[in-house]
N, C-alpha and C positions, 0 to 999 in steps of 0.2 A: 842161362837166358839173361840174367842181370849183367854178367860180364860182357856178353855180346852187345847188349844195348849200350853199356858204358863205352865200349870200344867204338861203336858206331858214332856216338856223340863226340868223342875225342877226335875221330877222323874227320867228321863234318866240320868241327871248329877249326881244326888245323887247315883243312882245305879252304874254308872261308877266309881265314886270316891270310893264307897264301895268296888267294885271289885279290884280296884287298891290297896287300903289299905290292902285288904285281900291277894293279891299277894305278897306284901312286907313282910308280916308276915308268908306266907306259906313256908313250907319246901320243897314243891314239885318244883324242879327246872324246870320241863317241863312247869308247870303253870306259873312260873315266866317268862320263856322265851317267852311264848305265849303273856303274858301281855306286856312285854318289846317291843316285835315286834309291838303289837297293838299301844302302845304309840308312838313308832318311826314312824310308818306309818301315824299316826294322827298329826305328827309334834310336839308332846309334848315331846321334847327332854330332858328337865330337869327331868321329871318323868321317862323317859326311862333310863337315866343315873343311877338313884338310883338302878334300877333293874339290869342293866348291871354290876354295881359294885359288887352286890351280887353274880352274876353268873360267873364272870370272872374266878375265881379260879377253880370252879367245872366243867366248860365247856372246859377248856384248853385241847386240844388233842382230843376232840370229833368231830364227823362229822359236827355238826352245829356251831362249834367254829369260823370258817372262817366268816360266816354270822354275828355272834354275834359281833366279834371284828371289823368288818367293820362298823356295825351300831353304835357300841360304839364310834369308832373314829369319825364318821360323827356327832354323837350327840354332842361331845365336840366342833367340828368345828362349827356346827350350832348355838351353844350357845356362841360362841366367846371365848371359853376357849382355847386359841391358844397354850399355853405351853403344856397342856394335849393332845390337838389334835395332835400336832407335834409328841409328844412322842408315842401316840397310833398308829398313821399312820406308823411311822418308825418301830414299833414293828410288825405291820401287814405285812409290806413289808418283814421283816426279817423272820417272821413265815410262810408266805404263798407266797413264791416267784413265784409259778406257778398259782396263782389266776388270774382270768380275770380282777380283780379289782386292780392288783398290780401297774399298771402304774398310774392310777388315785390316788391311795393311796400315791405313791411316790411323785407325784406332790403336792397333798394337804398337805402332811407332810412338804415338803420344803416351800410351800406357807404360811403355818401357821406361820412359823418363820418370814416371811416378815410382817405379821400382827402385830408383836410385836415390829417392828422398830419404835422408837420414832421420834419426830420432830428433825430437824437437829441440833438444839442448845443444845440438851442433849447428853449424852454419847452414842456413836454409836456401842457399842459392839454387840448388838442384830442385828444391820444392817449388820455388817460384817459377823456374823454367818449366817444370812439369805441368803446373797449372796453366801456364801460357800455351803450352802444346795441346793440352786437353781442351782448352777453351777454343783454340783455333779449329780443332776437330769438330767440336759441337757447332761452331758457327758454319763450318763447311758442309756438315751433314746433320741438319737439325731433325731429320726424321729417321736417323740411323737406328738399327736394332741394338747398337752398342751404347745408345744414349744413357740408359739407366746406369750402366757400369761406369761410364765417363763421369756422370754427375756424382756418383758415389765416391769415385776416386778424388774428384775435386773437393768434395766436402771433407774427406779425410785429410787431404793436404792442407786445406785452409785451417783445419783443426790444429795442425802442427804449428802453423804461423801464429794462430791465436794463442796457443799455449806458450809459445816462445815469447811473444810480446808481453803476455801477462807476467811470466816469470822474470823477464827483464825488468819490468816496472817494479815488481815486488822485491827484486834484488836491490834496487836503489833504496827502497824503504828499509830493508834489512841492514844495510850498511850505513844507515842514517844520512843518506844523501837525499834529503827531503825535497829540495828544489827539483832535482832531476826526476824524482819519483812522481811529483805532481805533473810534470810535463809528459812523462811516459804514460801515466794512467789516463790523462786527457786524450792522448793519441790512441791508446788502446780502446777506450770507450767510443771514440769517434770512428775508428776503423772497424770495430766489431760490435755494432749496436745491439745485435741479437744474441750476444754471447751468454752462455750459461754461467759465466764467471763474473757477470756484471755486479752482482751483490758484493762479491769479494773485492772487486776493483773499486767500487764506490767506498767501501769501508776503508781500504788501505790508502785510498786517496785522501779520505778524511783524516785518517791517522797521520799521514804525512803532513797535511796542512796543520793539524793540531800540534804535532811535535815541532814543526817549524815556528809556529806562533809562540808557544809557551817558552821556547828557548831563544826568542829574538831579543835583540837590543831594544830598549824602550821606544826608540824613534820609529821602529818598524812593527812593533807589537800590535798596536790597535788594528792597523790595516790587515795584518795576517790573521788576527783573531776573527775578523769579519769573513775572511776567506774560509777559515775553518768552519765558521757557523753556517756558511752557505753549503759547504761540502756535507755537513751533518744533515741539513735540510734536504739535500738531494738524495742522500741515502734513505732517509725516512719517507720521502715521496715515492721512491722506487719500491720500498718494501718496509712498511711501518712496523711489521713484526719480525724484522731481520734477526738472524741468529746472533748478530753482534749488538743487539739493542742494549743490553745491560751495560756493556763497556762503553758503547757510543754515548749513552745517556750520561754516564759518569764524566766522560770527557767534555760533553757539552755543558754540564754544570760548571766545570772548571772554566770553560771559555766565557760563559756568562758572568761568572764571578770576576774574572780578570777584566772583562769589558767595562764593568761598573766603575773601575778605577779611572776610566777615561771620561766618565760622564760627570764627575764631580767638579 
């Protein structure tokens, strides 16, 4: 019984593969479309893609084209080919604006770009592009059932930009480029006012101002000490019981002592 069942499975698979290969070589586009749909429905998206690629040009403008290009787009998405999925979904939205699938396609097209976003430490051009695509989707479909997913994706992408900007600023502090650190932290705080990293940013901005001041030439020291003093005040105003309080207070005591030299 087991041998018979195994033999039946082997024969079925062999026949199925044979039919697929035949469809690939067949000039009959209807037969190709039927096999492509069969592969798609069976979740064999890579095989379906090969047939869709052959059919795309000849089916454009035909009644079944909408179904074909929707399945084509989904097949790229299901196989994680997100560049191609994003392109195909956008082409679908443009070509079939009245389709019942248009909103889903618009979302998946934008969402595909979010899948291309790399870790925060790498270049974030794809992240910025994904945010723009998702924002366009939300503007075009403000009542969409996909709105929550789109918002969640945008928040996650913005989190990468936020982390990238913070680490860049902190990197300047680490390598003792304090002038650049001050500019970078100012930009970070302005660009991400609600960031959970604000306490850290304010402290390292203060540290950058402090290090720049105490290591200054005499002609620039007083002005820079005042800048450091302001940075300390901003940190304390934001969070008086900051986790950096002990160190910040020690630094501020040095700043006040050094400032006294300029009041005599």
